[in-house]
MDAnalysis code that builds the backbone (N, CA, C; Angstrom):
import MDAnalysis as mda
import numpy as np

u = mda.Universe.empty(258, n_residues=86, atom_resindex=np.repeat(np.arange(86), 3), trajectory=True)
u.add_TopologyAttr("name", ["N", "CA", "C"] * 86)
u.add_TopologyAttr("resid", np.arange(1, 87))
u.add_TopologyAttr("resname", ["MET", "ARG", "GLU", "SER", "THR", "ARG", "ILE", "LYS", "ASP", "PHE", "LEU", "PHE", "TRP", "GLY", "GLU", "SER", "PHE", "THR", "LEU", "ASP", "PRO", "LYS", "TYR", "GLY", "GLU", "GLN", "ILE", "CYS", "ASP", "GLU", "ILE", "LEU", "ARG", "ARG", "GLY", "ILE", "ARG", "ILE", "GLU", "TRP", "SER", "THR", "THR", "SER", "ARG", "VAL", "ASP", "SER", "LEU", "ASN", "GLU", "ARG", "LEU", "LEU", "GLU", "LYS", "MET", "LYS", "ARG", "SER", "GLY", "CYS", "VAL", "MET", "LEU", "GLY", "LEU", "GLY", "ILE", "GLU", "SER", "ILE", "SER", "GLN", "GLU", "VAL", "LEU", "ASP", "THR", "ALA", "LYS", "LYS", "THR", "ASP", "GLN", "PRO"])
u.atoms.positions = np.array([
    [-66.059, -9.609, -114.007],
    [-65.449, -7.859, -112.563],
    [-64.388, -7.838, -111.872],
    [-64.018, -9.169, -110.416],
    [-63.502, -9.296, -109.978],
    [-62.192, -9.611, -109.653],
    [-62.336, -9.835, -111.237],
    [-60.183, -9.872, -111.071],
    [-59.937, -9.639, -111.347],
    [-60.630, -8.815, -111.829],
    [-60.146, -7.596, -112.539],
    [-59.629, -5.873, -112.428],
    [-61.495, -5.952, -111.089],
    [-60.739, -4.588, -110.374],
    [-60.928, -4.953, -108.787],
    [-60.206, -6.230, -108.915],
    [-59.957, -7.085, -107.219],
    [-60.711, -6.322, -106.440],
    [-62.540, -6.022, -106.830],
    [-63.102, -5.838, -105.894],
    [-64.056, -7.269, -105.476],
    [-64.187, -7.908, -104.172],
    [-64.905, -8.905, -103.423],
    [-66.438, -8.719, -103.562],
    [-66.232, -7.736, -102.546],
    [-67.941, -7.680, -102.472],
    [-68.331, -5.774, -102.294],
    [-69.234, -5.720, -101.886],
    [-69.529, -4.686, -101.917],
    [-71.457, -3.751, -101.654],
    [-71.510, -3.117, -100.807],
    [-72.995, -2.555, -100.550],
    [-73.494, -1.873, -101.252],
    [-75.211, -2.118, -101.402],
    [-75.962, -1.037, -102.255],
    [-76.887, -0.335, -100.761],
    [-75.949, 1.015, -100.128],
    [-76.415, 1.864, -100.191],
    [-78.383, 2.332, -99.704],
    [-79.176, 2.610, -98.728],
    [-80.590, 3.182, -99.175],
    [-81.707, 2.076, -99.395],
    [-82.471, 2.886, -98.949],
    [-83.498, 1.778, -99.321],
    [-84.035, 1.248, -100.537],
    [-83.299, 2.320, -101.809],
    [-84.356, 2.617, -102.984],
    [-83.951, 1.161, -103.660],
    [-82.958, -0.120, -102.991],
    [-83.026, -1.028, -103.455],
    [-84.143, -1.795, -103.869],
    [-84.506, -1.904, -102.471],
    [-86.180, -3.003, -102.296],
    [-87.332, -1.929, -102.386],
    [-87.056, -0.848, -102.766],
    [-88.428, 0.100, -102.207],
    [-88.829, 0.159, -103.618],
    [-88.680, -0.255, -104.578],
    [-89.136, -0.231, -105.682],
    [-88.824, -2.326, -106.548],
    [-89.373, -2.543, -106.300],
    [-88.692, -4.241, -106.276],
    [-88.347, -4.519, -107.805],
    [-88.499, -4.170, -109.318],
    [-88.641, -4.068, -110.385],
    [-87.812, -3.663, -110.182],
    [-87.410, -1.934, -109.642],
    [-85.445, -2.050, -109.430],
    [-84.462, -3.203, -108.915],
    [-84.560, -3.174, -107.601],
    [-83.930, -4.178, -107.228],
    [-83.884, -5.503, -108.249],
    [-85.346, -6.229, -108.723],
    [-84.594, -7.443, -109.077],
    [-83.815, -6.809, -110.473],
    [-84.088, -5.934, -111.551],
    [-83.269, -5.547, -112.646],
    [-82.645, -5.686, -112.100],
    [-81.514, -5.104, -111.117],
    [-79.737, -4.853, -111.085],
    [-79.950, -6.758, -110.617],
    [-80.357, -7.526, -109.671],
    [-79.966, -8.871, -109.916],
    [-79.973, -9.702, -111.095],
    [-81.630, -9.248, -112.049],
    [-81.262, -9.919, -113.122],
    [-80.005, -9.614, -113.897],
    [-79.779, -8.579, -114.231],
    [-78.078, -8.151, -114.789],
    [-76.909, -8.208, -114.243],
    [-77.044, -8.695, -112.990],
    [-75.865, -9.301, -111.651],
    [-76.009, -10.768, -112.342],
    [-76.789, -12.116, -112.974],
    [-76.908, -12.940, -113.045],
    [-76.810, -12.530, -114.429],
    [-77.426, -12.388, -115.494],
    [-77.158, -12.353, -117.245],
    [-75.464, -12.023, -117.015],
    [-75.433, -11.021, -116.647],
    [-73.682, -11.195, -116.755],
    [-72.829, -12.078, -116.098],
    [-73.076, -12.937, -115.310],
    [-72.468, -13.678, -114.549],
    [-71.469, -13.319, -113.290],
    [-71.363, -11.989, -113.121],
    [-70.891, -11.295, -111.996],
    [-70.612, -12.629, -110.870],
    [-69.521, -12.717, -110.782],
    [-69.245, -13.782, -108.826],
    [-69.088, -12.487, -108.021],
    [-69.557, -11.692, -107.667],
    [-69.619, -10.919, -106.483],
    [-70.701, -11.233, -105.087],
    [-70.300, -10.706, -104.016],
    [-70.721, -10.813, -103.198],
    [-71.018, -9.532, -102.792],
    [-72.328, -9.438, -102.391],
    [-72.805, -7.872, -101.764],
    [-74.057, -7.559, -100.429],
    [-74.605, -6.336, -99.971],
    [-75.456, -6.453, -99.421],
    [-75.982, -5.014, -99.443],
    [-77.631, -5.376, -98.803],
    [-78.545, -3.921, -99.088],
    [-78.897, -3.425, -97.561],
    [-79.785, -3.133, -97.813],
    [-80.435, -2.445, -96.914],
    [-82.155, -2.692, -97.152],
    [-83.261, -2.062, -95.975],
    [-84.278, -2.281, -96.786],
    [-85.424, -2.232, -95.644],
    [-86.426, -1.844, -95.668],
    [-87.669, -1.585, -94.491],
    [-88.117, -3.000, -94.990],
    [-89.024, -3.593, -93.802],
    [-89.405, -4.754, -94.026],
    [-90.508, -5.151, -94.886],
    [-91.569, -3.300, -94.859],
    [-92.506, -4.184, -96.113],
    [-92.431, -4.160, -97.388],
    [-91.028, -3.015, -97.875],
    [-91.026, -3.669, -99.404],
    [-90.277, -4.818, -99.750],
    [-90.601, -5.946, -98.964],
    [-89.358, -7.338, -99.680],
    [-90.786, -8.054, -99.672],
    [-90.301, -8.839, -101.340],
    [-91.661, -9.797, -100.832],
    [-90.108, -11.271, -101.538],
    [-91.591, -12.585, -101.836],
    [-90.083, -13.760, -102.090],
    [-89.557, -13.818, -102.629],
    [-90.154, -13.034, -104.088],
    [-89.544, -13.296, -105.513],
    [-88.488, -12.071, -105.680],
    [-88.377, -11.701, -104.865],
    [-87.245, -10.843, -104.875],
    [-86.039, -11.116, -103.847],
    [-86.701, -11.688, -102.680],
    [-85.558, -12.409, -101.993],
    [-84.817, -13.646, -102.482],
    [-85.310, -13.992, -103.838],
    [-84.779, -15.414, -104.543],
    [-83.523, -14.392, -104.832],
    [-84.527, -14.062, -105.964],
    [-83.284, -13.246, -106.789],
    [-81.853, -12.588, -106.605],
    [-82.368, -12.083, -105.478],
    [-81.136, -11.159, -104.117],
    [-79.758, -12.251, -103.375],
    [-80.526, -13.721, -103.808],
    [-79.821, -14.961, -103.075],
    [-79.087, -15.203, -103.856],
    [-79.801, -15.072, -105.344],
    [-78.955, -16.303, -106.880],
    [-78.348, -15.118, -106.783],
    [-78.206, -13.716, -106.662],
    [-77.225, -12.988, -107.294],
    [-75.719, -12.358, -105.920],
    [-76.057, -13.156, -105.855],
    [-74.918, -12.821, -104.630],
    [-75.144, -11.843, -103.342],
    [-76.598, -11.395, -102.980],
    [-76.477, -11.124, -101.366],
    [-76.171, -11.798, -100.264],
    [-75.035, -11.433, -99.871],
    [-75.122, -12.395, -98.025],
    [-75.735, -11.775, -96.793],
    [-75.558, -10.818, -96.548],
    [-76.535, -9.558, -95.641],
    [-77.334, -8.687, -96.240],
    [-79.076, -8.534, -95.635],
    [-79.441, -7.699, -95.940],
    [-79.811, -6.704, -94.128],
    [-79.602, -5.724, -94.055],
    [-79.535, -5.119, -93.208],
    [-81.699, -4.612, -93.320],
    [-82.373, -4.864, -91.776],
    [-83.806, -5.066, -91.545],
    [-84.024, -3.431, -90.986],
    [-84.885, -2.690, -91.505],
    [-84.969, -0.690, -90.097],
    [-86.748, -1.658, -89.730],
    [-86.059, -1.649, -88.432],
    [-87.054, -2.594, -87.788],
    [-87.327, -1.455, -87.356],
    [-88.897, -0.821, -86.471],
    [-89.379, 0.380, -86.180],
    [-89.750, 0.227, -84.437],
    [-89.820, 0.741, -83.459],
    [-90.679, 0.685, -82.303],
    [-91.471, 0.442, -81.485],
    [-92.334, -0.216, -80.990],
    [-94.154, -0.491, -81.262],
    [-94.438, 0.789, -80.341],
    [-93.204, 1.205, -79.837],
    [-93.892, 2.573, -78.759],
    [-94.175, 3.319, -79.499],
    [-94.708, 4.557, -79.811],
    [-95.365, 5.030, -80.236],
    [-94.804, 6.780, -79.408],
    [-94.587, 6.672, -78.529],
    [-93.651, 7.832, -78.074],
    [-91.915, 8.096, -78.641],
    [-91.059, 6.203, -78.547],
    [-90.540, 7.003, -78.967],
    [-90.105, 6.838, -81.004],
    [-91.358, 6.266, -81.512],
    [-91.333, 6.535, -82.923],
    [-91.959, 7.918, -82.842],
    [-92.919, 9.057, -81.939],
    [-92.922, 10.609, -82.028],
    [-91.789, 11.514, -81.732],
    [-90.491, 10.872, -80.319],
    [-89.474, 11.270, -80.260],
    [-88.489, 11.163, -81.881],
    [-88.592, 10.349, -82.682],
    [-87.592, 9.594, -83.659],
    [-88.432, 10.422, -85.123],
    [-89.624, 10.972, -84.834],
    [-90.143, 11.973, -86.114],
    [-90.623, 11.121, -86.772],
    [-91.235, 9.620, -86.521],
    [-90.987, 8.534, -87.442],
    [-92.865, 8.181, -87.249],
    [-92.843, 8.232, -88.820],
    [-94.289, 7.802, -88.707],
    [-94.592, 7.000, -89.773],
    [-96.209, 6.418, -89.921],
    [-96.156, 4.584, -90.381],
    [-95.704, 5.366, -92.466],
    [-95.234, 6.090, -92.825],
    [-95.641, 6.327, -94.524],
    [-93.898, 6.566, -94.397],
    [-93.658, 5.755, -96.252],
    [-92.534, 5.378, -96.150],
    [-91.778, 6.808, -96.985],
])
């Protein structure tokens, strides 16, 4: 893929990659199965990660993981209309 398209890296945008760990693992498994050598990154909620998924992400080419870290201040969370629900 890298040679034929000249794509060398890409970003999976949104929390869906890790929100359902099986979904993220399936993508990683397919990248590995096909032998695709590419660097990629994604974003995630901290509470939707697990060690198995992180290991597969690393092996399949993930080079950067953006994490959403919320404020401890309830006032800031209220202002941003953030809740503890996904």
